[in-house]
C-alpha positions as CSV (number, residue, x, y, z in Angstrom):
1,M,42.1,53.5,61.0
2,F,45.1,52.2,59.1
3,S,45.5,49.1,57.2
4,K,48.3,46.8,58.2
5,E,50.3,47.9,55.3
6,E,49.8,51.6,56.0
7,S,50.7,51.0,59.6
8,R,53.8,49.2,58.6
9,Q,54.8,52.0,56.2
10,L,54.3,54.7,58.9
11,R,56.4,52.6,61.4
12,E,59.2,52.3,58.9
13,T,58.9,55.9,58.0
14,F,59.2,56.9,61.7
15,W,62.2,54.7,62.4
16,T,64.1,56.0,59.2
17,S,63.2,59.5,60.1
18,F,64.6,58.9,63.7
19,G,67.8,57.4,62.3
20,K,68.3,60.4,59.9
21,S,67.4,63.0,62.6
22,F,69.6,61.5,65.4
23,P,72.4,59.6,63.4
24,R,74.1,57.7,66.1
25,K,75.2,54.1,66.8
26,W,73.2,53.0,69.8
27,I,74.3,50.2,72.2
28,L,70.9,48.7,72.2
29,Y,71.3,45.0,71.7
30,D,75.1,45.0,71.6
31,T,75.8,45.5,75.4
32,K,78.1,42.4,75.3
33,I,76.0,41.1,78.3
34,K,73.9,38.1,77.5
35,G,70.1,38.8,78.0
36,F,70.8,42.4,78.7
37,S,69.5,44.9,76.1
38,F,68.2,48.4,75.6
39,K,65.0,48.9,73.6
40,F,63.0,51.7,72.0
41,H,59.2,51.1,72.0
42,F,56.6,53.3,70.2
43,D,53.1,52.1,69.2
44,T,49.7,53.7,68.9
45,K,49.4,54.6,72.6
46,S,52.7,55.2,74.1
47,A,56.6,55.4,73.8
48,L,59.2,54.2,76.2
49,V,62.9,53.3,76.4
50,A,63.7,50.2,78.4
51,L,66.5,48.2,79.8
52,D,65.3,44.5,79.6
53,L,66.8,41.5,81.4
54,E,65.7,38.4,79.3
55,D,68.2,35.8,80.2
56,D,67.5,32.5,82.1
57,L,66.2,33.1,85.6
58,E,69.4,32.7,87.6
59,Q,71.4,35.1,85.4
60,R,68.4,37.6,85.3
61,I,68.3,37.5,89.1
62,N,71.9,38.2,89.3
63,S,71.8,41.0,86.9
64,W,68.6,42.5,88.6
65,D,70.4,42.4,92.0
66,K,73.3,44.4,90.5
67,L,70.9,46.9,89.1
68,L,69.1,47.3,92.2
69,S,72.3,48.1,94.1
70,L,72.7,50.9,91.5
71,K,69.0,52.0,91.6
72,S,69.6,55.2,93.7
73,I,72.5,56.3,91.5
74,L,70.5,55.6,88.2
75,K,67.5,57.6,89.7
76,E,69.5,60.4,91.3
77,D,72.1,61.1,88.6
78,Y,70.6,59.8,85.4
79,L,66.9,59.0,85.1
80,P,64.8,60.0,88.1
81,E,61.7,58.9,86.4
82,A,62.9,55.3,85.8
83,I,60.5,52.4,86.8
84,F,61.8,49.3,88.0
85,E,59.7,46.0,87.4
86,E,61.4,42.9,88.5
87,E,58.4,40.9,87.0
88,Y,57.4,42.3,83.7
89,Y,55.3,40.3,81.2
90,L,55.6,40.9,77.5
91,D,52.6,40.5,75.1
92,N,53.8,37.1,74.3
93,G,53.5,36.1,78.1
94,K,57.3,36.0,78.5
95,E,58.4,37.1,81.9
96,I,61.4,39.5,82.0
97,S,62.7,42.1,84.3
98,R,62.5,45.6,83.1
99,I,63.7,49.2,83.9
100,Y,62.0,51.7,81.8
101,V,61.1,55.3,81.3
102,P,57.8,56.1,79.6
103,L,57.0,59.3,77.8
104,N,54.2,60.9,79.8
105,Q,52.2,62.4,77.0
106,K,49.7,61.0,74.5
107,V,51.5,59.9,71.4
108,S,50.9,57.5,68.4
109,I,53.1,56.2,65.9
110,H,50.1,56.8,63.5
111,N,50.1,60.5,64.4
112,K,53.1,62.3,62.7
113,N,52.4,65.4,64.8
114,T,53.9,63.4,67.8
115,W,56.9,62.0,66.2
116,Q,59.3,64.8,67.0
117,D,58.5,64.7,70.7
118,V,59.1,61.0,70.7
119,M,62.3,61.3,68.8
120,V,63.7,63.9,71.2
121,F,62.5,61.7,74.1
122,F,64.2,58.6,72.6
123,N,67.4,60.5,72.0
124,T,67.8,62.2,75.4
125,T,66.6,59.1,77.5
126,M,68.6,56.4,75.6
127,D,71.7,58.7,75.9
128,K,71.3,58.8,79.8
129,F,70.6,55.0,79.9
130,E,73.8,54.5,77.9
131,R,75.8,56.8,79.9
132,F,74.7,55.0,83.1
133,F,75.5,51.7,81.4
134,T,79.0,52.7,80.3
135,D,79.8,54.2,83.8
136,F,78.9,51.0,85.5
137,E,79.5,48.4,82.8
138,D,82.3,46.7,84.7
139,I,79.9,46.1,87.7
140,L,77.2,44.9,85.5
141,K,79.4,42.5,83.5
142,D,80.9,40.7,86.6
């Protein structure tokens, strides 16, 4: 087991290492669409890359409908393993809509032996998500 401080330091080291290993400006939170953001997630049990819709319900439904209309393109041309969840609950109980791709192997941010696999997964998966986003940004912004 790790203390909170040791865990914090490991997390910080991972994200610093990721940034140095794959130096790139990611779109992530700066999609220019309110409530529409990309996220990396890595904890002691899993890793995933997600596209989250967190705006008010009306805007979220509007954005979700647009994404559903592009679902076959996203899955066929970019991310066949993408999972669509219209109602996804965060740990804090907040309801969002999420499209995500999990890393299908056992990983832990506390295990440095899994870090390289996660970094490569993040880099390749987010790149595909971002290419999809930029290819269809005009549709998603309307």
